[in-house]
N, C-alpha and C positions, 0 to 999 in steps of 0.2 A: 412614523406610521399614524394615519388619521383616525385609526381604530385603537382604543385603548383597552376594551374589553370584548369578550364574546358572550354569546348566549348559548348555553347548552340546554337543548330542548329535552334531554333525557329520554326515559324509556316510554313516557306517555304524556301527552298534552291534556289529557282529560282529568279535570280536578277531582272527579269522583273516584278514579282508580287510583290516584297518586297515594293517598293515605294507606290503602291496602298494600300497594308495591313497597311503600316505606317499611311497614311492619314485616312483609315477607324478607325483604333484603337486609333489614336490620337483624333478624333472626339468622339469616345465612352468614352475615358478618360476624355476628358473635359466635356462631358455631365454628367459624374459620378460626377466630383468635383462641377460643378456648380448646379446640381440637389440636391446632399446631402447638400451642403453648405447653399442653399436656404432653404431647409427644416429645417435646424439647426437653421437659422435665423429667420424664421416665428415663430417656436416653442418657441424660448427663448424670442421673441419680444412681443408675443400676450398672454396676461393674460388668455384668454379664454382656451388656450391650455395647461394650467400648471395643467395637471391631469396625474394620473399615466400611462394612455395609451400612451400619447404623450412624457411623460417621457422616457418610453422605446423606442419609435419611435426615439427620438433625439439621444439615445445612438446607435440605429441600424444605423442611418445616419453616426454617427461618425466612427462606425465600418466599414461600407461600404467605406468611405473614406480611412481608414487605410488599409483595405484588398486589395483594388484595387491598392493603392499606392505601395503595397510591391512588385508586380509583373509588373504593366504596365509601369513604366518608363524604366526599364531595358529591357523590351520586345521591346519597341519602340526604344530604343538605337541601339539594335542588328539588327533591321530591316533595319538601315541605315548603319551599320558597316561591315566591311569586316572580322574582326577578331572574332567577337561575343564571346569573352572570359570573364570569371568571375573568381576571386580569389577563391580557395577552402574556405577560411574563410568567405568571402561574401557570397558565396552559402550557407554555413551551416547557416549564419545569416538569409539569406532570407527564408530558409525552416523552421526555428524556428518561424519567425514572421507570415508566411504562416499558420502554425499549431496553433500558439497562437490566432490569430485573427479569423481564422475559427472556432476553438473550442469555442471562447467567443460568436461567433455569434449563435452557435448551443444552448448554454446555454441560451443566451437572448431570442431566439425564444421560448424556453420552458417557460421562465418566463412570455413572453407576452401572451402565450396561458393560463397560470394560471390566468393571469389579466383579460382575456376575460371571463373565467369561472366564477370568482367572480362577474364580472359586470353583467353577465347574469343570474347566479345562485342565487347571494344574493345582489341585487342591493341596498336595504335599508342598508346594512351593508359595502358596497363597500368602502366608504371613511375611515372607520375605519380599516377594513382588510388590504387594500392596502394603508398603511400609507407610508408617505415619508421615514420614517427609513426602512421599509421593501423593498421598491423599490430600494433605495440606496444599502441596503445589498445584494438584489440578483444580482445587477449589479457588485458589488465588488466581489461576490461569482463567477460570471461567469467569470471574468477576473483572479482570482486566480486559479480556477481549470483548465482553459485552459492553463495558463502560466506554472503551475506544469506539466501538460501533455506534453507540448511542451519541456520542460527542461528534463524530464525523457527520451524522445525519442532523443533529439538532443545531449545532453552531451556525451552519449556513442559513438555517430558518430563522435565525435572530435577526438577520439583516434584511428579511423580507419586508415589504410593506403591505399591510392589511388595511385596504380601504374600500372593500366592497361589502358584500353581505357579512354581518356579524354572527350569523346564526349557524351553529354547528348542530346537525341532526343526530346527535349521539349523546350518550351519558358521560363520556370522558374525552380528554383531548389526546388525539393520535395524530401523528404527522400526515398520514394520509387524508385526514379530515381536514387538516389546516390549510394545505397548499391550494385547493380550490377557492379559498377564501382571499388569497393574495393577488394584488394587481400586479405583482412583479412576475417575471418569467421564472416559472417554477419547473421547467422541463429538465433542468440538470438535477434539481432536488428530487424529482420523481425518479429519474434514471438511478441516482445514488441510493436512494431508499430500496428500490427494486433489486439492484445488484447486490447490496450488502445483506438484505433479508435472504435472498436466494443462496448466497454464499455461506452466511451464518447457519440459516436453519437447515438448508438442504446438506451442508457440510456435516453438522452435528447428526442429522438422520442418517446419513451414509455411514457414519460411524457406528451408529446403534444398530443398522441392519447388518454390518459386517460382523459385529460382535455377536449377534443372535444368530447369524448364519453359521458361525463357528461353534456356538453353544449347541445348535441343533445337530451338527455334524458330530460333535462329541458324545451327545446324549444318546443318539442312534446307535453308537457303538457299545453301548452298555446293554448287557444281555438280559438283566433282570428288568422286567416291567415295573417292578416296585422302585427300583433305583432310578428309572427313567422318570416316572411320575414325580418322585422326590425332587429331581433335579429341576424339572419343569415348574413345580410349584413354587420354587425359590425366585423364579423369574415372573411369575404371574402378576404380582402386584406392581412391579416396575413396568412391565408391559401395558398394563391397564393405564398407568399414569401417561406413558408416552403415547398411546393412542388419543386419549382425551386432550392432552395438551397440544400435539402437533396437528391432529385432525382439526380443531377449531382454530388454532393459531395460523395454520396455512390459509385456510379459508379467508380468515379476517384480514391478514396482511397482504396476500397476494393477489386477491380479487380486487378489482377497481372499487372505489368507494361509490356506492349507490344510493345510501342513505335508506335502504329497506329494512323493514323490521327483522329480516333473517340475519342481516349483517349485526344488528344488535345482539341477536341470540347467541352467534358465535363468539362476539366479544365478551359477552357475559359467561360464556362457558369457560374461556380460558382465564378471565381475570378475576372472576368472582366464585363461579361453581367449583372448578376443579381444585382451587386451594382449600375449599371446604370439604371435598371428598377424599383428597390425598391421605389425610390422617385415618379416615375410616378404611380406605383401601389397605394401608399398611398395618392397620391394628386388628381388624376382623378376622383376617385369614392368617395371621402371624402368631404363631404359638409363643414365640419368645417375648414379643411385645405384651401379649396377654399375661403371660406369666410374671413379667416385670411389673406391670401394672398391678397385679394381685399382691406381689411381695411389698410394693409401695404402699397400697391400701392397707395391709395387714400391719405394716411397721408403724403407721401413723394413726391408725384407727383400732 
């Protein structure tokens, strides 16, 4: 390749705005790290939360830490840097980890939806169906599927020649932004990326929709309005996370790359903002998490 590095234009080219953006997103990243680390600590430390639901939530917190850490540090560095460059190899590595962690989260959200369906549809058999072996297996399967998918898309990109424009009108490296910079024929790469994204993300979304369809059918059979409200409340946090993740992710990945500011906003939503919001979503309206946090604070302070 004639090009050895790219230029990431980032969120803004205005030098007067960049320091303010740095402070804002440094705060967002620190809140992400603290919030998800605290969630991990509370779930691991409190025996009351050693259930399948919180096992998956612990994995989600770990994934959010990984997903945001793939893009946020480089974005923050470029906000204070004049050069804003990244090596081609580093850019491809970042694209791989963005794809792998995002794909794993999609699979994990589908597993969490199935967990909620079993909890509401078969509460007496819940502990038997959602065994520790099944939960661990679902997490490993999520990682394996996402990593294989990321490899299938990233490895062919390694052989591309980048010999045209070096500028990426984005704050991170994503495959859809890299292909237009290549002087090689990328039609097959684009097709593979589109097909794998549709199969992976729409496939997991279909599983989530099916799980919630069965949940709604089961809950509507409950005669007590209090019982229905309680059942739906256990799904509210997960459903909020699904809407945030899939809504911004689909728009960012499946629409053609245009370099518009709106495209950056959707990418920020799923890669930086959602990982910060998830600990808040799962803690503010979750009595068990708040009780566990209170016990931990009383024990140590």
